[in-house]
C-alpha positions as CSV (number, residue, x, y, z in Angstrom):
1,X,162.6,141.6,185.4
2,X,166.2,140.8,186.3
3,X,168.5,143.5,187.5
4,X,171.5,144.4,185.3
5,X,174.6,146.6,185.6
6,X,176.1,148.2,182.5
7,X,179.7,149.5,182.9
8,X,181.0,151.5,180.0
9,X,184.4,152.9,178.9
10,X,184.2,155.7,176.4
11,X,186.9,157.7,174.6
12,X,188.6,160.3,176.7
13,X,188.1,164.1,176.5
14,X,184.5,163.9,175.4
15,X,183.1,166.3,177.9
16,X,180.2,166.1,180.3
17,X,177.6,166.8,177.6
18,X,178.8,163.9,175.4
19,X,178.9,161.4,178.3
20,X,175.4,162.6,179.4
21,X,174.0,162.1,175.9
22,X,175.4,158.5,175.8
23,X,173.9,157.8,179.2
24,X,170.6,159.3,178.1
25,X,170.6,157.2,174.9
26,X,171.1,154.0,176.9
27,X,168.6,155.0,179.6
28,X,165.9,155.9,177.0
29,X,166.5,152.5,175.2
30,X,165.9,150.7,178.5
31,X,162.8,152.7,179.3
32,X,161.4,152.3,175.7
33,X,161.4,148.5,176.2
34,X,159.6,148.7,179.6
35,X,162.7,148.7,181.8
36,X,163.4,150.7,184.9
37,X,166.7,152.7,185.4
38,X,167.7,152.4,189.1
39,X,171.0,154.2,189.2
40,X,173.3,156.4,187.0
41,X,176.9,157.1,187.8
42,X,179.7,158.9,186.0
43,X,183.2,158.3,187.2
44,X,184.8,160.9,184.9
45,X,188.1,160.4,183.1
46,X,190.4,157.8,184.6
47,X,193.8,156.3,183.7
48,X,193.5,152.8,182.4
49,X,195.4,149.8,183.8
50,X,196.5,149.0,180.2
51,X,196.1,150.8,176.9
52,X,193.1,150.1,174.8
53,X,194.3,149.8,171.2
54,X,192.1,150.4,168.1
55,X,193.4,150.8,164.6
56,X,196.1,153.5,164.5
57,X,195.1,154.8,168.0
58,X,196.0,153.9,171.6
59,X,194.0,155.1,174.6
60,X,195.7,155.4,178.1
61,X,192.8,157.2,179.6
62,X,189.0,156.8,179.3
63,X,185.7,158.2,180.5
64,X,183.8,155.7,182.6
65,X,180.2,155.5,183.6
66,X,177.7,153.0,184.9
67,X,173.9,152.4,184.7
68,X,172.0,150.0,186.8
69,X,168.6,148.9,185.5
70,X,165.9,146.2,185.5
71,X,164.8,145.1,182.1
72,X,163.6,142.2,179.9
73,X,166.6,139.9,178.9
74,X,165.5,140.1,175.3
75,X,166.3,143.9,175.3
76,X,170.0,143.3,175.9
77,X,170.8,142.6,172.2
78,X,169.2,145.9,171.2
79,X,171.2,147.7,173.9
80,X,174.4,146.0,172.7
81,X,173.6,147.2,169.1
82,X,173.1,150.8,170.4
83,X,176.5,150.7,172.1
84,X,178.3,149.0,169.2
85,X,177.1,151.7,166.7
86,X,178.3,154.6,168.8
87,X,181.9,155.4,167.8
88,X,182.6,157.1,171.1
89,X,182.4,153.8,173.0
90,X,185.6,151.7,173.6
91,X,184.3,148.9,175.8
92,X,181.2,147.9,177.8
93,X,180.1,145.1,180.0
94,X,176.6,144.1,181.1
95,X,176.3,142.0,184.2
96,X,173.3,140.4,185.8
97,X,173.1,141.5,189.4
98,X,171.9,139.4,192.3
99,X,168.8,140.7,194.1
100,X,169.5,143.2,196.8
101,X,169.6,141.9,200.4
102,X,170.0,144.6,203.0
103,X,172.5,144.1,205.8
104,X,171.1,143.5,209.3
105,X,170.8,146.6,211.6
106,X,173.5,147.0,214.3
107,X,170.8,146.7,216.9
108,X,169.6,143.3,215.7
109,X,173.2,142.0,215.4
110,X,173.9,143.1,219.0
111,X,170.7,141.5,220.2
112,X,171.6,138.2,218.5
113,X,175.1,138.3,220.0
114,X,173.6,138.8,223.5
115,X,171.2,135.9,223.0
116,X,174.0,133.6,221.7
117,X,176.3,134.7,224.6
118,X,173.5,133.9,227.1
119,X,172.9,130.5,225.6
120,X,176.6,129.6,225.7
121,X,176.9,130.7,229.3
122,X,174.0,128.5,230.3
123,X,175.5,125.6,228.4
124,X,178.8,126.0,230.1
125,X,177.2,126.2,233.6
126,X,175.2,123.1,232.9
127,X,178.3,121.3,231.8
128,X,180.1,122.3,235.0
129,X,177.3,121.4,237.5
130,X,178.3,117.7,238.0
131,X,181.8,118.8,238.8
132,X,180.6,121.4,241.3
133,X,178.6,118.9,243.3
134,X,181.6,116.9,244.2
135,X,184.7,118.9,245.3
136,X,187.9,117.7,243.8
137,X,190.6,116.5,246.0
138,X,194.0,117.2,244.7
139,X,196.8,115.2,246.2
140,X,200.2,116.7,245.7
141,X,203.3,114.8,246.7
142,X,206.4,116.8,247.4
143,X,209.5,114.7,247.6
144,X,211.8,115.4,250.5
145,X,214.8,117.7,250.1
146,X,218.2,116.5,248.8
147,X,219.3,113.2,250.2
148,X,222.8,112.3,251.2
149,X,223.5,108.7,251.0
150,X,226.6,107.1,252.3
151,X,228.6,105.5,249.6
152,X,227.6,102.0,248.7
153,X,224.0,102.4,250.1
154,X,220.9,102.7,248.1
155,X,218.6,105.7,248.6
156,X,215.9,105.3,251.2
157,X,212.4,104.9,249.9
158,X,209.8,107.3,251.3
159,X,206.3,106.2,251.7
């Protein structure tokens, strides 16, 4: 069964009991069809980014809640019908979630970093070994100080 996330926006000032009854209705619909509810969250009443307009009414605030569940994809149309019939609902969105992949533990990340650092250090040492066998000789030529040439004579070449 795929994982789904339902995010719902309901009319404001409904109260905790009304929000709870809507969440219970959705959760029971999911469980009747053999689904499993994995998470329930209520975000309370929030100010909206833009007003939601319905005939003769504008909503600047709304009650928001979320339900995560695993269910048969055929059940989504029945869930949509349940939400559409409820007059307290303003908007809702059902998203298919990706399977959960846990993050690696900090210990394993540190261990991997140590292994990579050790490998890189060995590679750098191996790359430097041919150069270490033969010392480099650096010849530096410093020209003599300022020259004073008599007029009409070319400068003297140093060898």
